[in-house]
KOLNU-127631 format. One record per residue: residue in one letter; x, y, z of N, C-alpha, C, O, CB in turn. Coordinates in Angstrom, 1 decimal. Each point is the difference from the previous one (the first is absolute). Glycine has a CB too. Layout:
N
aa | nc1 | nc2 | nc3 | cac1 | cac2 | cac3 | cc1 | cc2 | cc3 | oc1 | oc2 | oc3 | cbc1 | cbc2 | cbc3
A | X | Y | Z | X | Y | Z | X | Y | Z | X | Y | Z | X | Y | Z
...
//
This chain:
107
aa | nc1 | nc2 | nc3 | cac1 | cac2 | cac3 | cc1 | cc2 | cc3 | oc1 | oc2 | oc3 | cbc1 | cbc2 | cbc3
M | 0.8 | -1.2 | -0.1 | -0.8 | 1.2 | 0.1 | 0.9 | 1.2 | 0.0 | 1.0 | 0.0 | 0.7 | -2.8 | -1.1 | 0.4
K | 1.5 | 2.1 | -2.0 | 0.8 | 1.2 | -0.1 | -0.4 | 1.0 | 1.1 | -1.1 | 0.0 | 0.4 | 1.4 | -0.5 | -2.7
K | 0.6 | 1.3 | 2.7 | -0.2 | 1.0 | 1.0 | 0.2 | 1.4 | -0.7 | 0.9 | 0.2 | -0.9 | -0.3 | -1.8 | 2.9
I | -1.3 | 2.5 | -1.7 | 0.2 | 1.3 | -0.3 | 0.6 | 0.8 | 1.2 | -0.7 | 0.0 | 1.0 | -1.2 | -0.2 | -2.6
I | 3.1 | 0.8 | 1.4 | 0.5 | 0.9 | 1.1 | 0.0 | 1.4 | -0.4 | -0.1 | 0.3 | -1.2 | 1.6 | -2.1 | 2.0
K | -1.5 | 2.6 | 0.1 | 0.1 | 1.4 | -0.3 | 1.4 | 0.5 | 0.6 | 0.5 | -0.4 | 1.1 | -3.2 | 0.6 | -1.0
I | 3.3 | 0.6 | -0.9 | 1.3 | 0.7 | 0.4 | -0.2 | 1.4 | -0.3 | -0.7 | 0.5 | -0.8 | 2.1 | -2.5 | 0.3
T | -0.6 | 2.7 | 1.2 | 0.1 | 1.5 | -0.2 | 0.9 | 0.4 | -1.1 | 0.7 | -0.8 | -0.5 | -1.1 | 1.1 | 2.8
E | 0.3 | 0.8 | -2.7 | 0.8 | 0.5 | -1.1 | 1.4 | 0.1 | 0.4 | 0.9 | -0.3 | -0.8 | -2.7 | 1.5 | 0.0
S | 2.2 | -0.9 | 2.1 | 1.3 | -0.1 | 0.5 | 0.7 | -1.5 | -0.1 | 1.1 | -0.2 | -0.3 | -1.7 | 2.2 | 1.8
D | -0.4 | -3.0 | -1.1 | 0.4 | -1.3 | -0.1 | 0.5 | -0.4 | -1.4 | 1.0 | -0.6 | -0.2 | -2.5 | 0.2 | 2.1
L | 0.5 | 0.7 | -2.8 | 0.4 | -0.3 | -1.5 | 1.3 | 0.7 | -0.4 | 0.9 | -0.6 | -0.6 | -3.3 | 0.3 | 0.0
S | 2.5 | 1.6 | 1.0 | 1.2 | 0.7 | -0.3 | 1.3 | -0.7 | 0.5 | 1.0 | -0.1 | -0.7 | -2.4 | 2.1 | 0.7
R | 1.3 | -2.4 | 1.2 | 1.2 | -0.8 | 0.6 | 0.2 | -1.2 | -0.7 | 1.2 | -0.2 | -0.2 | -1.6 | 1.1 | 2.4
I | -0.5 | -1.8 | -2.5 | 0.1 | -1.0 | -0.7 | 0.7 | 0.1 | -1.4 | 0.8 | -0.8 | -0.4 | -2.7 | 0.1 | 1.8
V | 1.5 | 1.7 | -2.1 | 0.4 | 0.3 | -1.3 | 1.5 | 0.3 | 0.1 | 0.9 | -0.5 | -0.7 | -3.3 | 1.3 | 0.0
K | 2.7 | 0.2 | 1.7 | 1.4 | 0.4 | 0.2 | 0.8 | -1.2 | 0.4 | 1.2 | -0.1 | -0.5 | -1.9 | 2.3 | 1.2
R | 0.3 | -3.1 | 0.1 | 0.8 | -1.2 | 0.3 | 0.3 | -0.8 | -1.2 | 1.1 | -0.5 | -0.2 | -2.2 | 0.5 | 2.4
V | 0.1 | -0.2 | -3.1 | 0.2 | -0.9 | -1.2 | 1.0 | 0.7 | -0.9 | 0.9 | -0.7 | -0.5 | -3.2 | -0.2 | 0.5
I | 2.2 | 2.2 | -0.2 | 1.0 | 0.8 | -0.8 | 1.4 | -0.1 | 0.5 | 0.9 | -0.3 | -0.8 | -2.7 | 1.9 | 0.4
E | 1.9 | -1.5 | 1.8 | 1.4 | -0.1 | 0.6 | 0.6 | -1.4 | -0.2 | 1.2 | -0.1 | -0.2 | -1.9 | 1.8 | 1.9
E | -0.2 | -2.8 | -1.7 | 0.6 | -1.3 | -0.1 | 0.4 | -0.2 | -1.4 | 1.0 | -0.6 | -0.3 | -2.4 | -0.2 | 2.1
N | 0.6 | 1.3 | -2.8 | 0.5 | -0.1 | -1.4 | 1.3 | 0.8 | -0.3 | 0.9 | -0.5 | -0.7 | -3.3 | 0.2 | -0.1
K | 2.6 | 1.4 | 1.4 | 1.2 | 0.7 | -0.1 | 1.2 | -0.7 | 0.5 | 1.1 | 0.1 | -0.6 | -2.4 | 1.8 | 0.8
K | 1.1 | -2.6 | 1.0 | 1.1 | -0.6 | 0.6 | 0.4 | -1.3 | -0.9 | 1.2 | -0.3 | -0.2 | -2.0 | 1.1 | 2.6
E | -0.2 | -1.5 | -3.0 | 0.2 | -1.0 | -0.9 | 0.6 | 0.5 | -1.3 | 1.0 | -0.6 | -0.4 | -2.9 | -0.7 | 1.5
D | 1.5 | 2.4 | -1.7 | 0.7 | 0.7 | -1.1 | 1.4 | 0.4 | 0.3 | 0.8 | -0.2 | -0.9 | -3.0 | 0.9 | 0.2
S | 2.5 | -0.2 | 1.9 | 1.4 | 0.4 | 0.2 | 0.9 | -1.2 | 0.2 | 1.2 | 0.0 | -0.4 | -2.1 | 2.2 | 1.4
M | 0.3 | -3.4 | -0.4 | 0.9 | -1.1 | 0.1 | 0.3 | -0.6 | -1.4 | 1.1 | -0.4 | -0.3 | -2.0 | 0.0 | 2.6
K | 0.0 | 0.4 | -3.1 | 0.2 | -0.3 | -1.4 | 1.0 | 0.8 | -0.7 | 0.9 | -0.5 | -0.7 | -3.2 | -0.3 | 0.6
Y | 2.2 | 2.1 | 0.3 | 0.9 | 1.0 | -0.6 | 1.4 | -0.4 | 0.3 | 0.9 | -0.2 | -0.8 | -2.5 | 2.0 | 1.0
F | 1.7 | -2.0 | 1.2 | 1.5 | -0.3 | 0.4 | 0.5 | -1.4 | -0.4 | 1.2 | -0.2 | -0.3 | -1.6 | 1.6 | 2.2
E | -0.6 | -2.3 | -2.0 | 0.4 | -1.4 | -0.5 | 0.4 | 0.0 | -1.4 | 0.9 | -0.8 | -0.4 | -2.5 | -0.3 | 1.9
N | 1.0 | 2.0 | -2.3 | 0.3 | 0.2 | -1.5 | 1.6 | 0.5 | -0.1 | 0.7 | -0.5 | -0.9 | -3.3 | 1.1 | 0.3
I | 3.0 | 0.3 | 1.6 | 1.3 | 0.4 | -0.2 | 0.9 | -0.7 | 1.1 | 1.0 | 0.5 | 0.5 | -1.8 | 1.7 | -1.5
G | 0.4 | -3.3 | 1.2 | 0.7 | -0.9 | 1.2 | 1.6 | -0.1 | -0.5 | 0.9 | 0.2 | 0.8 | -3.3 | -1.7 | -0.2
N | 2.6 | 1.2 | -1.8 | 1.4 | -0.2 | -0.4 | 0.9 | 1.2 | 0.2 | 1.1 | -0.1 | 0.4 | -2.0 | -1.6 | -2.0
K | 0.3 | 2.9 | 1.3 | 0.7 | 1.3 | 0.3 | 0.2 | 0.2 | 1.5 | 1.1 | 0.4 | 0.5 | -2.0 | 0.6 | -2.6
I | -0.2 | -1.4 | 2.9 | 0.2 | 0.2 | 1.6 | 1.1 | -1.0 | 0.4 | 0.9 | 0.4 | 0.8 | -3.5 | 0.2 | -0.4
Q | 2.4 | -1.8 | -0.9 | 1.1 | -0.9 | 0.5 | 1.4 | 0.3 | -0.2 | 0.9 | -0.2 | 0.8 | -2.4 | -1.5 | -1.1
K | 1.7 | 2.2 | -0.9 | 1.5 | 0.6 | -0.3 | 0.4 | 1.1 | 0.7 | 1.1 | 0.1 | 0.4 | -1.3 | -0.8 | -2.6
S | -0.8 | 1.6 | 2.6 | 0.2 | 1.1 | 0.8 | 0.3 | -0.3 | 1.5 | 0.9 | 0.6 | 0.7 | -2.4 | 0.7 | -2.2
V | 0.7 | -2.4 | 2.0 | 0.3 | -0.5 | 1.3 | 1.4 | -0.6 | 0.1 | 0.8 | 0.3 | 0.9 | -3.3 | -0.8 | -0.7
L | 2.9 | -0.2 | -1.2 | 1.3 | -0.6 | 0.0 | 1.1 | 1.1 | 0.0 | 0.9 | -0.1 | 0.8 | -1.8 | -1.9 | -2.1
D | 0.8 | 3.1 | 0.4 | 0.8 | 1.1 | 0.0 | 0.1 | 0.6 | 1.4 | 1.1 | 0.3 | 0.5 | -1.7 | 0.1 | -2.8
A | -0.6 | -0.2 | 2.9 | 0.0 | 0.7 | 1.3 | 0.9 | -0.8 | 1.0 | 0.9 | 0.5 | 0.6 | -3.3 | 0.4 | -1.1
I | 2.0 | -2.3 | 0.6 | 0.8 | -0.7 | 1.1 | 1.3 | -0.3 | -0.3 | 0.8 | -0.3 | 0.9 | -2.8 | -0.7 | -0.3
K | 2.5 | 1.1 | -1.9 | 1.3 | -0.3 | -0.3 | 0.9 | 1.3 | 0.1 | 1.2 | 0.0 | 0.4 | -2.1 | -1.9 | -1.9
Y | 0.3 | 3.0 | 1.0 | 0.8 | 1.1 | -0.3 | -0.4 | 1.4 | 0.8 | 0.8 | 0.7 | 0.5 | -0.4 | -2.0 | -2.8
A | -1.7 | 1.4 | 2.3 | -0.5 | 1.3 | 0.4 | -0.1 | 0.3 | 1.5 | 0.4 | 1.0 | 0.6 | -1.6 | -1.1 | -2.8
V | 0.6 | -0.9 | 2.9 | -0.3 | 0.1 | 1.5 | 1.0 | -0.9 | 0.8 | 0.0 | -1.2 | -0.2 | -2.5 | 1.7 | -0.4
N | 3.2 | 0.2 | 1.5 | 1.1 | -0.6 | 0.8 | -0.7 | -0.7 | 1.1 | -0.5 | 0.6 | 1.0 | 2.2 | 1.1 | -1.6
P | -1.7 | -3.1 | 0.6 | -0.5 | -0.7 | 1.1 | 0.7 | -0.1 | 1.3 | -0.5 | -0.4 | 1.0 | -0.5 | -0.7 | -2.6
I | 2.2 | 1.4 | 1.5 | 0.9 | 0.0 | 1.1 | -0.3 | 1.1 | 1.0 | -0.1 | -0.1 | 1.2 | 1.8 | -1.0 | -2.7
R | -1.9 | 2.3 | 0.9 | -0.3 | 1.2 | 0.8 | -1.5 | 0.0 | 0.6 | -0.3 | 0.8 | 0.9 | 2.0 | 0.5 | -2.4
I | -2.5 | -2.1 | 1.0 | -1.4 | -0.1 | 0.5 | -0.3 | -1.2 | 0.8 | -0.2 | -1.1 | -0.6 | -0.5 | 2.5 | -1.3
S | 0.6 | -1.2 | 3.2 | -0.1 | -1.2 | 0.7 | -1.5 | -0.4 | 0.2 | -0.3 | -1.2 | 0.3 | 2.5 | 1.8 | 0.9
N | -3.1 | 0.3 | -1.4 | -1.4 | -0.3 | 0.2 | -0.7 | -0.5 | -1.4 | 0.2 | 0.7 | -1.1 | -0.2 | 1.3 | 3.0
H | -0.6 | -3.2 | -1.8 | -0.5 | -0.6 | -1.2 | -1.1 | 0.9 | -0.7 | -0.2 | 0.1 | -1.2 | 0.7 | -2.4 | 2.4
S | -1.3 | 3.0 | -0.4 | -1.1 | 0.8 | -0.7 | 0.6 | 1.2 | -0.6 | -0.5 | 0.4 | -1.0 | -1.3 | -1.2 | 2.6
N | 2.8 | 1.4 | -1.1 | 0.7 | 1.1 | -0.6 | 0.7 | -0.4 | -1.3 | -0.1 | 0.7 | -1.0 | 0.4 | 0.2 | 3.3
Y | 0.3 | -2.1 | -2.3 | 0.6 | -0.6 | -1.2 | -1.1 | -0.1 | -1.2 | 0.2 | 0.5 | -1.1 | 1.5 | -1.8 | 2.6
F | -2.7 | 0.5 | -1.1 | -1.2 | -0.2 | -0.9 | -0.4 | 1.4 | -0.5 | -0.2 | 0.2 | -1.2 | -0.5 | -2.3 | 2.5
K | 0.5 | 3.0 | -0.4 | -0.6 | 1.4 | -0.6 | 1.0 | 0.7 | -1.0 | -0.4 | 0.6 | -1.0 | -0.9 | -0.2 | 3.3
Q | 2.5 | -0.6 | -2.0 | 1.0 | 0.6 | -0.9 | 0.1 | -0.7 | -1.3 | 0.2 | 0.7 | -1.0 | 1.0 | 0.0 | 2.9
V | -1.4 | -2.0 | -1.9 | 0.1 | -0.7 | -1.3 | -1.4 | 0.3 | -0.7 | 0.0 | 0.1 | -1.3 | 1.7 | -2.0 | 2.3
V | -2.8 | 2.1 | -0.3 | -1.3 | 0.3 | -0.7 | 0.1 | 1.4 | -0.5 | -0.5 | 0.3 | -1.1 | -0.9 | -1.8 | 2.7
D | 2.1 | 2.4 | -1.0 | 0.2 | 1.4 | -0.4 | 0.7 | 0.1 | -1.4 | -0.3 | 0.7 | -0.9 | 0.3 | -0.1 | 3.4
Y | 1.1 | -1.4 | -2.4 | 0.8 | -0.1 | -1.2 | -0.6 | -0.6 | -1.2 | 0.1 | 0.5 | -1.1 | 1.7 | -0.8 | 2.5
V | -2.6 | -0.7 | -1.2 | -0.8 | -0.7 | -1.0 | -1.0 | 0.8 | -0.6 | -0.1 | 0.0 | -1.3 | 0.5 | -2.0 | 2.3
W | -1.2 | 2.8 | 0.0 | -1.1 | 0.9 | -0.5 | 0.6 | 1.1 | -0.8 | -0.6 | 0.4 | -1.0 | -0.7 | -1.0 | 3.0
S | 2.5 | 1.1 | -1.7 | 0.6 | 1.1 | -0.8 | 0.3 | -0.4 | -1.3 | -0.1 | 0.8 | -1.0 | 1.1 | 0.1 | 2.9
D | -0.5 | -2.2 | -2.0 | 0.4 | -0.6 | -1.3 | -1.1 | -0.4 | -1.0 | 0.2 | -0.4 | -1.1 | 1.7 | -0.4 | 2.3
I | -3.1 | 0.9 | -0.7 | -1.2 | -0.4 | -0.9 | -0.4 | 1.3 | -0.7 | -0.1 | 1.1 | 0.5 | -0.8 | -2.9 | 1.1
D | 0.6 | 1.5 | -2.9 | -0.6 | 1.1 | -0.9 | -1.4 | 0.3 | 0.5 | -0.9 | -0.8 | 0.0 | 2.4 | 0.0 | -1.9
H | -1.7 | 2.1 | 2.3 | -1.3 | 0.5 | 0.5 | -0.9 | 0.6 | -1.0 | 0.6 | 0.8 | -0.8 | 0.4 | -0.5 | 2.8
D | -2.2 | -0.6 | -2.1 | -1.0 | 0.8 | -1.0 | -1.2 | 0.0 | 0.8 | 0.0 | -0.4 | 1.2 | 0.9 | -0.3 | -3.4
E | -2.0 | 1.2 | 1.6 | -1.4 | 0.1 | 0.5 | -0.6 | -1.3 | 0.5 | -0.9 | -0.1 | 0.9 | 0.6 | 1.9 | -2.5
N | 0.9 | -2.8 | 0.9 | -0.6 | -1.4 | 0.3 | 0.7 | -0.7 | 1.2 | -0.5 | -1.0 | 0.5 | 0.0 | 0.7 | -3.0
T | 1.5 | 0.8 | 3.0 | 0.8 | -0.6 | 1.1 | -0.8 | 0.2 | 1.2 | -0.3 | 1.1 | 0.5 | 2.5 | -0.7 | -1.5
P | -2.4 | -1.6 | 1.6 | -0.8 | 0.1 | 1.3 | 0.9 | 0.7 | 1.2 | 1.2 | 0.3 | -0.2 | -2.6 | -2.6 | -0.5
S | 0.8 | 2.4 | 1.7 | 0.6 | 0.9 | 1.1 | 1.2 | -0.7 | 0.6 | 0.2 | -1.2 | -0.2 | -2.5 | 2.1 | 0.8
K | 3.1 | -0.3 | 0.1 | 1.2 | -0.6 | 0.7 | -0.5 | -1.0 | 1.1 | 0.6 | -1.0 | 0.3 | 0.8 | 3.1 | -0.8
R | -2.5 | -1.8 | 1.2 | -0.5 | -0.8 | 0.9 | -0.3 | -1.3 | -0.5 | 0.3 | -1.0 | 0.6 | -1.1 | 2.9 | 0.3
E | 0.1 | -1.9 | -2.1 | -0.3 | -1.4 | -0.7 | 1.3 | -0.7 | -0.4 | 0.1 | -1.2 | 0.1 | -2.3 | 2.0 | -1.1
F | 3.2 | -0.1 | 0.6 | 1.3 | -0.5 | -0.3 | 0.6 | -0.6 | 1.2 | 0.5 | -1.1 | -0.2 | -0.3 | 2.6 | -1.5
V | -0.2 | -0.9 | 2.8 | 0.5 | -0.6 | 1.3 | -0.7 | -1.3 | 0.3 | 0.6 | -1.0 | 0.4 | 0.0 | 3.4 | 0.4
K | -1.8 | -2.4 | -0.9 | -0.8 | -1.3 | 0.3 | 0.4 | -1.1 | -1.1 | 0.2 | -1.2 | 0.4 | -2.2 | 2.5 | 0.7
F | 2.2 | -0.9 | -2.4 | 0.5 | -1.0 | -0.9 | 1.4 | -0.5 | 0.4 | 0.3 | -1.2 | -0.1 | -1.6 | 2.4 | -1.7
M | 2.2 | -0.3 | 2.2 | 1.3 | -0.4 | 0.3 | 0.1 | -0.9 | 1.3 | 0.9 | -0.8 | 0.1 | -0.2 | 2.8 | -1.2
K | -1.7 | -1.8 | 2.0 | 0.0 | -0.7 | 1.3 | -0.5 | -1.4 | -0.5 | 0.5 | -1.1 | 0.5 | -1.1 | 3.3 | 1.1
R | -0.3 | -2.2 | -2.5 | -0.6 | -1.4 | -0.3 | 1.0 | -0.7 | -0.8 | 0.2 | -1.2 | 0.3 | -2.6 | 2.1 | -0.3
D | 3.1 | -0.4 | -1.0 | 0.8 | -0.7 | -1.0 | 1.5 | -0.1 | 0.4 | 0.7 | -1.0 | -0.3 | -2.3 | 1.7 | -1.5
F | 2.1 | 0.4 | 2.4 | 1.5 | 0.2 | 0.0 | 0.5 | -0.1 | 1.5 | 1.2 | 0.0 | 0.2 | -1.2 | 1.5 | -2.4
A | -0.9 | -1.4 | 3.2 | 0.6 | 0.3 | 1.4 | 0.8 | -1.2 | 0.4 | 1.1 | 0.3 | 0.5 | -3.1 | 1.2 | 0.2
D | 1.7 | -2.7 | -0.9 | 0.9 | -1.1 | 0.3 | 1.3 | 0.1 | -0.6 | 1.1 | -0.1 | 0.6 | -3.0 | -1.2 | -0.3
Q | 2.0 | 1.6 | -1.6 | 1.2 | 0.0 | -0.7 | 1.0 | 1.1 | 0.6 | 1.2 | -0.2 | 0.2 | -2.4 | -0.7 | -2.2
I | 0.6 | 2.1 | 2.2 | 0.7 | 1.2 | 0.5 | 0.5 | -0.3 | 1.4 | 1.2 | 0.0 | 0.3 | -2.6 | 1.6 | -1.7
L | 0.6 | -2.0 | 2.3 | 0.4 | -0.2 | 1.4 | 0.9 | -1.2 | 0.2 | 0.9 | 0.1 | 0.8 | -3.1 | 0.9 | -0.2
N | 2.0 | -2.0 | -1.4 | 1.0 | -1.1 | 0.1 | 1.3 | 0.4 | -0.4 | 1.0 | -0.5 | 0.6 | -2.7 | -1.1 | -1.0
H | 1.8 | 2.4 | -0.6 | 1.3 | 0.6 | -0.5 | 0.6 | 0.8 | 1.1 | 1.2 | -0.2 | 0.3 | -1.9 | 0.2 | -2.6
H | -0.1 | 0.9 | 3.0 | 0.6 | 0.8 | 1.0 | 0.3 | -0.8 | 1.3 | 1.0 | 0.2 | 0.7 | -2.3 | 1.8 | -1.7
Q | 0.6 | -2.9 | 1.3 | 0.2 | -0.9 | 1.2 | 1.3 | -0.8 | -0.3 | 0.8 | -0.1 | 1.0 | -3.2 | -0.1 | -0.6
G | 2.6 | -0.4 | -1.6 | 1.2 | -0.7 | -0.4 | 1.3 | 0.9 | 0.1 | 1.0 | -0.4 | 0.4 | -2.4 | -1.1 | -1.9
L | 1.3 | 2.7 | 1.1 | 1.1 | 0.8 | 0.1 | 0.4 | 0.6 | 1.4 | 1.1 | 0.4 | 0.3 | -1.6 | 0.1 | -2.5
R | -0.5 | -0.5 | 3.0 | 0.1 | 0.6 | 1.4 | 0.7 | -1.2 | 0.9 | 0.3 | 0.3 | 1.1 | -2.5 | 1.4 | -1.4
R | 2.3 | -2.9 | -0.1 | 0.6 | -1.0 | 0.9 | 1.5 | 0.2 | 0.2 | 0.6 | -0.7 | 0.8 | -2.4 | -0.9 | -1.4
//
């Protein structure tokens, strides 16, 4: 049996905004996945040459500096998602690689 529910305009607005935000997040992850090879190369450059792991004892600071380097190396245009979405992508796909490298060099 079907039910009819009543929602307010603000409830509907909130639902629509949530759906739009979820779609943006999926689109931004796809964007970064599409340029994944460039990101991978930039991560390797950062951990090999650009960011000094010996001077940075804190894992989160090391990760942040690598992410900042890679972010600056990406070609930005109006289709590039926000840096916040980029950080989420980096945490999801590259955090283990970056932090394992840092931890290995700190021993």
